[in-house]
C-alpha positions as CSV (number, residue, x, y, z in Angstrom):
1,M,11.4,62.0,14.3
2,L,8.9,62.3,17.2
3,F,6.0,63.1,14.9
4,L,6.9,59.9,12.8
5,K,6.9,57.7,15.9
6,M,3.6,59.3,17.0
7,R,2.0,58.6,13.5
8,E,3.2,55.0,13.4
9,A,1.7,54.6,17.0
10,T,-1.7,55.8,15.8
11,M,-1.8,53.7,12.7
12,Q,-1.3,50.5,14.5
13,S,-4.1,48.0,14.1
14,E,-4.4,46.7,17.6
15,L,-5.0,48.3,20.9
16,S,-2.6,47.9,23.6
17,V,-3.7,46.5,27.1
18,T,-3.1,50.0,28.6
19,Q,-5.5,51.5,26.1
20,K,-8.1,48.8,26.7
21,W,-7.8,49.4,30.5
22,F,-8.2,53.2,30.1
23,Q,-11.4,52.4,28.1
24,V,-12.6,50.2,30.8
25,W,-12.2,52.9,33.4
26,A,-13.4,55.6,31.3
27,W,-16.7,53.8,30.5
28,A,-16.9,52.9,34.3
29,L,-16.7,56.5,35.3
30,L,-19.2,57.7,32.6
31,S,-21.6,55.0,33.7
32,A,-21.2,56.0,37.5
33,G,-22.1,59.8,36.5
34,A,-25.0,58.6,34.4
35,I,-26.4,56.5,37.1
36,Y,-26.2,59.3,39.7
37,F,-28.1,61.7,37.4
38,A,-30.6,58.9,36.5
39,V,-31.3,58.2,40.1
40,A,-31.1,61.6,41.6
41,R,-34.8,62.5,40.5
42,W,-36.1,58.9,40.6
43,P,-39.8,59.2,41.7
44,H,-40.7,61.6,38.9
45,P,-38.5,61.0,36.1
46,T,-38.4,63.5,33.2
47,T,-37.1,63.0,29.6
48,K,-33.7,63.9,30.6
49,D,-33.6,61.3,33.4
50,I,-34.7,58.7,30.7
51,F,-31.7,59.8,28.7
52,C,-29.6,59.4,31.8
53,G,-30.8,56.0,32.4
54,A,-30.1,54.9,28.8
55,G,-26.7,56.4,29.0
56,A,-26.0,54.4,32.2
57,I,-26.9,51.3,30.6
58,Y,-24.9,51.9,27.5
59,F,-21.7,53.2,29.4
60,S,-22.0,50.2,31.8
61,L,-22.3,47.6,28.9
62,M,-19.4,49.4,27.0
63,A,-17.3,48.8,30.3
64,V,-18.1,45.2,30.4
65,V,-17.3,44.8,26.6
66,A,-13.9,46.5,27.2
67,G,-13.2,44.3,30.1
68,I,-14.2,41.1,28.2
69,S,-12.0,42.4,25.4
70,I,-9.0,42.3,27.8
71,R,-9.7,39.0,29.1
72,N,-10.2,37.4,25.7
73,D,-7.6,39.2,23.9
74,W,-9.8,40.4,21.1
75,S,-8.5,42.3,18.0
76,K,-9.4,45.8,17.4
77,E,-11.9,44.7,14.7
78,Q,-13.8,42.2,17.2
79,H,-13.8,44.9,19.9
80,D,-15.2,47.6,17.4
81,R,-17.9,45.0,16.3
82,A,-19.0,44.3,19.8
83,G,-19.2,48.0,20.4
84,R,-21.5,48.4,17.5
85,I,-23.7,45.7,18.7
86,V,-23.9,47.1,22.1
87,A,-24.6,50.6,20.7
88,L,-27.5,49.1,18.6
89,G,-29.0,47.1,21.5
90,A,-28.7,50.3,23.7
91,A,-30.5,52.4,21.0
92,L,-33.2,49.9,20.8
93,L,-33.7,49.9,24.7
94,F,-33.8,53.6,24.7
95,E,-36.4,53.8,22.1
96,A,-38.4,51.3,24.2
97,L,-38.0,53.4,27.3
98,W,-39.0,56.4,25.3
99,V,-42.2,55.0,24.2
100,L,-43.0,53.7,27.5
101,N,-42.4,57.1,29.0
102,T,-44.6,58.8,26.5
103,M,-47.4,56.2,27.0
104,G,-47.2,56.7,30.8
105,H,-47.4,60.6,30.4
106,H,-50.4,60.1,28.0
107,L,-52.3,57.6,30.1
108,A,-51.7,59.8,33.3
109,S,-53.2,62.9,31.5
110,R,-56.6,61.3,31.0
């Protein structure tokens, strides 16, 4: 009986407000951790620090998207679509940071 109730709960198409708040706090905590590691060695960033910086931006944006999802009462599909858009934007930003970091190392070696 308990298994059937759990299965019905996982098959629901909408996220509850509690689940959305959990996402907001989880993304915020991941963001705080990534910001710490990105700033810890700031004067001389390595490739790992660039990854942390991109992660911090992505996690922060996902926390904002989850908060807006709660405020506007988005459906699960709208929430997932916004998450994919943020992921694509973060990937493009990460690629730009990667190229700038590589160019900086290349120019500094001359």
